[in-house]
C-alpha positions as CSV (number, residue, x, y, z in Angstrom):
1,X,39.9,25.6,8.4
2,X,39.5,23.7,5.1
3,X,38.7,20.2,6.2
4,X,38.8,19.0,2.5
5,X,42.6,19.9,2.5
6,X,43.2,17.7,5.5
7,X,41.2,14.8,3.8
8,X,43.0,15.4,0.5
9,X,46.5,15.2,2.1
10,X,45.7,12.1,4.1
11,X,44.2,10.4,1.2
12,X,47.2,11.3,-1.1
13,X,49.6,10.0,1.6
14,X,48.3,6.6,0.8
15,X,50.4,6.7,-2.3
16,X,53.0,9.2,-1.5
17,X,54.0,7.5,1.7
18,X,56.0,5.0,-0.4
19,X,58.9,7.4,0.2
20,X,59.1,6.0,3.7
21,X,59.1,2.3,2.5
22,X,61.7,3.2,-0.1
23,X,64.0,4.9,2.5
24,X,63.7,8.3,1.0
25,X,61.3,10.0,3.5
26,X,62.5,12.7,6.0
27,X,64.1,11.6,9.2
28,X,61.7,10.1,11.7
29,X,60.9,11.8,15.0
30,X,62.9,10.6,18.1
31,X,59.9,8.8,19.6
32,X,58.0,6.4,17.3
33,X,54.3,6.0,17.8
34,X,53.2,2.5,19.1
35,X,52.9,0.0,16.3
36,X,49.4,-1.4,15.6
37,X,48.8,-5.0,16.7
38,X,48.6,-7.7,14.1
39,X,45.4,-8.6,15.9
40,X,43.7,-5.3,15.7
41,X,40.6,-5.0,13.5
42,X,40.6,-2.7,10.5
43,X,38.5,-0.1,12.5
44,X,40.9,-0.3,15.4
45,X,43.9,0.4,13.1
46,X,42.2,3.6,11.8
47,X,41.1,4.5,15.3
48,X,44.6,4.0,16.8
49,X,46.2,6.3,14.0
50,X,43.6,9.0,14.4
51,X,43.6,9.0,18.2
52,X,47.4,9.1,18.4
53,X,47.7,12.0,16.0
54,X,44.8,14.1,17.6
55,X,46.2,13.5,21.1
56,X,49.6,14.8,19.9
57,X,48.0,17.7,18.1
58,X,46.0,18.8,21.1
59,X,49.2,18.7,23.3
60,X,51.4,20.5,20.8
61,X,49.1,22.5,18.4
62,X,50.9,25.8,19.1
63,X,54.3,24.3,18.3
64,X,53.0,22.7,15.1
65,X,51.5,26.0,13.9
66,X,54.7,27.9,14.6
67,X,56.9,25.3,12.9
68,X,55.3,23.6,9.9
69,X,58.2,21.2,9.6
70,X,57.0,19.5,12.8
71,X,53.8,18.4,10.9
72,X,56.1,16.2,8.6
73,X,57.2,14.4,11.8
74,X,53.5,14.1,13.0
75,X,52.5,12.4,9.6
76,X,55.6,10.0,9.7
77,X,54.9,9.1,13.3
78,X,51.0,8.4,13.2
79,X,49.9,8.0,9.6
80,X,52.6,6.4,7.5
81,X,52.9,3.2,9.6
82,X,49.3,2.3,8.9
83,X,49.4,2.6,5.1
84,X,50.4,-0.2,2.7
85,X,52.7,2.3,0.9
86,X,54.3,0.2,-1.8
87,X,51.1,-1.5,-2.9
88,X,49.3,1.9,-3.1
89,X,52.2,3.5,-5.1
90,X,52.2,0.6,-7.6
91,X,48.5,1.1,-8.2
92,X,48.8,4.8,-8.6
93,X,51.6,4.6,-11.3
94,X,50.0,1.5,-12.9
95,X,51.9,0.6,-16.1
96,X,54.4,3.3,-15.3
97,X,55.5,1.6,-12.1
98,X,56.5,-1.5,-14.3
99,X,58.5,0.5,-16.8
100,X,60.1,2.9,-14.4
101,X,63.6,2.1,-13.2
102,X,64.3,2.0,-9.5
103,X,65.8,5.6,-9.5
104,X,62.7,7.0,-11.0
105,X,60.4,5.1,-8.6
106,X,62.3,6.5,-5.7
107,X,62.4,10.0,-7.1
108,X,58.7,10.0,-7.8
109,X,57.5,8.9,-4.5
110,X,59.9,11.1,-2.6
111,X,59.0,14.3,-4.7
112,X,55.2,13.4,-4.5
113,X,55.4,13.0,-0.7
114,X,57.4,16.2,0.0
115,X,55.0,18.3,-2.4
116,X,51.9,17.1,-0.6
117,X,53.4,17.9,2.8
118,X,54.6,21.3,1.9
119,X,51.4,22.3,0.2
120,X,48.8,20.7,2.4
121,X,50.5,19.6,5.7
122,X,49.6,22.8,7.6
123,X,46.0,22.1,7.3
124,X,46.3,19.2,9.8
125,X,47.1,21.6,12.6
126,X,43.4,22.6,12.6
127,X,42.0,19.1,12.7
128,X,40.1,18.2,15.9
129,X,38.5,15.1,17.2
130,X,34.8,16.5,17.2
131,X,35.1,16.5,13.4
132,X,35.7,12.7,13.0
133,X,33.5,9.7,13.4
134,X,34.7,6.2,12.7
135,X,32.3,3.3,12.2
136,X,33.0,-0.4,13.1
137,X,34.1,-2.4,10.1
138,X,32.5,-5.8,9.5
139,X,35.4,-7.9,8.0
140,X,35.1,-11.5,7.1
141,X,37.4,-13.6,9.2
142,X,38.7,-15.4,6.1
143,X,38.9,-12.1,4.0
144,X,42.1,-10.1,3.4
145,X,40.0,-7.0,2.4
146,X,37.9,-4.7,4.3
147,X,36.4,-1.1,4.2
148,X,36.5,1.3,7.2
149,X,33.8,4.0,6.8
150,X,34.3,7.3,8.5
151,X,32.7,10.8,8.4
152,X,34.3,14.1,8.7
153,X,32.4,17.3,9.5
154,X,33.2,20.3,7.5
155,X,33.1,23.9,8.7
156,X,29.5,24.5,7.4
157,X,28.3,21.3,9.3
158,X,28.1,19.0,6.3
159,X,29.5,15.5,6.8
160,X,31.8,13.9,4.1
161,X,32.0,10.2,3.7
162,X,35.7,9.1,3.9
163,X,36.2,5.4,3.3
164,X,39.5,3.5,3.8
165,X,40.2,0.5,1.7
166,X,42.2,-1.9,3.9
167,X,44.2,-5.0,3.2
168,X,45.6,-7.6,5.6
169,X,49.4,-7.9,5.5
170,X,51.9,-9.8,7.6
171,X,52.0,-6.7,9.8
172,X,48.3,-6.4,10.3
173,X,45.6,-4.4,8.5
174,X,46.8,-1.5,6.4
175,X,45.1,1.1,4.2
176,X,45.9,1.3,0.6
177,X,43.2,3.7,-0.7
178,X,40.9,6.4,0.5
179,X,37.7,7.4,-1.1
180,X,36.3,10.9,-0.4
181,X,32.5,11.1,-1.2
182,X,33.0,8.1,-3.5
183,X,36.0,9.4,-5.4
184,X,39.0,7.0,-5.0
185,X,42.4,8.6,-4.5
186,X,44.2,5.7,-6.2
187,X,41.9,5.8,-9.3
188,X,42.0,9.5,-9.6
189,X,45.7,9.9,-9.5
190,X,46.4,6.9,-11.7
191,X,44.4,8.5,-14.4
192,X,45.8,12.0,-13.9
193,X,49.5,11.1,-13.6
194,X,49.2,8.4,-16.2
195,X,48.0,11.0,-18.8
196,X,50.8,13.5,-17.9
197,X,53.5,10.9,-17.9
198,X,52.3,9.6,-21.4
199,X,52.6,13.3,-22.7
200,X,55.7,14.4,-21.0
201,X,57.5,11.3,-19.7
202,X,58.0,10.3,-16.1
203,X,61.2,12.4,-15.7
204,X,59.4,15.7,-16.6
205,X,56.6,14.9,-14.2
206,X,59.1,14.1,-11.4
207,X,61.1,17.2,-12.2
208,X,57.9,19.4,-11.8
209,X,57.1,17.7,-8.4
210,X,60.6,18.4,-7.3
211,X,60.3,22.1,-8.2
212,X,57.4,22.3,-5.8
213,X,54.3,22.1,-8.0
214,X,51.2,20.8,-6.4
215,X,50.2,17.3,-7.7
216,X,46.7,18.4,-8.5
217,X,48.1,21.3,-10.6
218,X,50.4,19.0,-12.5
219,X,47.5,16.7,-13.5
220,X,45.6,19.7,-15.0
221,X,48.2,21.7,-16.8
222,X,50.7,19.9,-19.0
223,X,53.7,22.0,-20.0
224,X,54.6,20.7,-23.3
225,X,55.6,17.5,-25.2
226,X,57.3,14.4,-24.0
227,X,60.9,14.7,-23.0
């Protein structure tokens, strides 16, 4: 099992989950996960999402392995409600969010979301609780920002630092960025997608995502001039 794939997908969902906020995500499962309380601490929010997902995985792991589409429902149910989706997507697209029209925004986040799930979602089925450690977050009572530190154990025993940047919203604390060994998801994809959009145009990048290309591959391999 490649733990890094799990981390990568969860990190990328910080931005890609905007599809849910925009009303373009896949249909939600019949039973929604319990919502996080507005009074929960940042660490509690991360713990709630992780425990809910892991409990569901343990109970239904064989079904998720047999039908990868069920993993989409797992992500919708346990991860997406705890991410500040629109805020993260605005940061990922940067200047391109401001210049994109509403249709382009919706197409981008929907295509990005589906591409990540299709390419990396199956890795979640091998994720187990013994690989995850969550540290208590010390948030200032008057601050609307906090960082939740976690560690994830890889197959070889090494532990990877995975930190969640959180912000306080009217609905409680939500994550908007994930850093893996100090590398920020939002910053990395803002640079990568920004460069490709500058070269090809946002419609060309969206089209590549819609055809099923991996986001990381698009960032590395331009396919020609701006359209």
